[in-house]
C-alpha positions in Angstrom: 0.0 0.0 0.0 1.4 3.3 -1.1 0.2 6.6 0.4 0.4 10.1 -0.9 0.4 12.9 1.7 0.1 16.6 0.7 1.3 19.4 2.9 2.0 23.2 2.6 -1.6 24.5 2.2 -3.0 27.4 4.2 -4.3 30.9 4.1 -2.5 33.5 2.0 -3.3 37.0 0.7 -3.8 37.7 -3.0 -0.5 38.2 -4.7 1.3 35.9 -2.2 3.1 32.6 -2.7 2.8 29.1 -1.3 4.6 25.8 -2.0 2.8 22.5 -1.8 4.5 19.2 -1.3 3.4 15.6 -1.9 5.4 12.7 -0.4 4.9 9.1 -1.4 5.6 6.5 1.3 5.6 2.7 1.3 7.9 0.0 0.0 8.5 -2.0 -3.2 7.2 0.7 -5.6 8.2 3.2 -8.2 6.4 6.2 -9.6 5.7 7.1 -13.2 3.6 10.2 -13.8 2.7 12.7 -11.1 0.3 15.7 -11.1 -1.7 18.3 -9.1 -5.4 18.7 -9.4 -7.8 21.0 -7.5 -11.4 21.3 -6.7 -13.1 24.5 -5.7 -16.4 24.7 -3.9 -19.2 23.9 -6.3 -16.9 23.0 -9.2 -15.5 19.9 -10.8 -12.0 18.7 -10.0 -9.6 20.1 -12.6 -6.1 19.5 -13.7 -3.5 22.1 -12.5 -0.2 20.6 -13.7 1.4 17.3 -14.6 4.9 16.1 -14.8 6.4 13.0 -16.4 9.0 10.7 -15.0 11.5 12.5 -17.3 10.5 16.0 -16.0 8.3 17.2 -18.8 5.5 19.4 -17.5 2.1 20.6 -18.6 -0.1 23.4 -17.1 -3.6 24.5 -17.2 -4.0 27.9 -18.9 -5.3 29.5 -15.7 -2.0 28.9 -13.8 0.5 29.0 -16.6 3.3 31.5 -15.8 2.4 31.6 -12.1 2.8 28.0 -10.9 5.7 25.6 -11.3 5.5 21.9 -10.9 8.7 19.9 -10.0 9.6 16.5 -8.6 12.5 14.9 -6.7 12.6 11.3 -7.8 15.1 10.3 -5.2 12.8 11.5 -2.4 9.5 10.4 -4.2 8.2 13.9 -3.6 6.2 16.3 -5.8 6.1 20.0 -5.5 3.9 22.9 -6.7 5.3 26.4 -6.3 2.4 28.9 -6.5 3.2 32.6 -7.1 0.9 35.6 -7.7 -2.0 33.8 -6.1 -5.5 34.9 -6.8 -8.8 34.3 -4.9 -9.9 32.1 -7.7 -7.0 29.7 -6.8 -8.9 28.8 -3.6 -9.5 25.1 -3.7 -8.5 21.7 -2.2 -5.4 20.6 -4.0 -4.9 16.9 -4.6 -1.7 15.0 -5.5 -1.9 12.3 -8.1 0.6 9.7 -9.1 0.9 6.5 -11.2 2.4 4.0 -8.8 4.0 0.9 -10.3 3.2 -2.3 -8.5 4.7 -5.4 -10.1 2.6 -5.8 -13.3 0.4 -2.7 -13.3 0.2 1.0 -12.6 -2.2 2.1 -9.9 -3.7 5.6 -10.2 -3.2 6.9 -6.6 -4.6 10.1 -4.9 -3.7 12.0 -1.7 -6.2 13.3 0.8 -5.9 16.9 -0.3 -4.7 20.1 1.2 -6.7 23.3 1.5 -5.5 26.5 -0.2 -7.4 29.7 0.6 -6.5 33.0 -1.0 -8.0 36.1 0.5 -8.7 39.4 -1.5 
């Protein structure tokens, strides 16, 4: 059983910055893709950014130029640097990863961390 645990969320003023982390724990696994998703109150969960095992990244248009996704493969940790935050960034942010277990990839989710941006 592999678990993803997000941290770094909180309350920040508009224009501020925050860095989210997602740490994978367990044994006998490796990670392929990773990504961040978010779900605002009353809205569908949406993709924020993804990153491949080789470090290639992709961003939603709404965060492009403000957010940066990165990963430390040696530490099995994913990061999201969020700058120039806006009230519309307020959401629960979820970590996602494709976790390799023997003969398959399991699509795995963390519990989420709340980000609130005040105006």
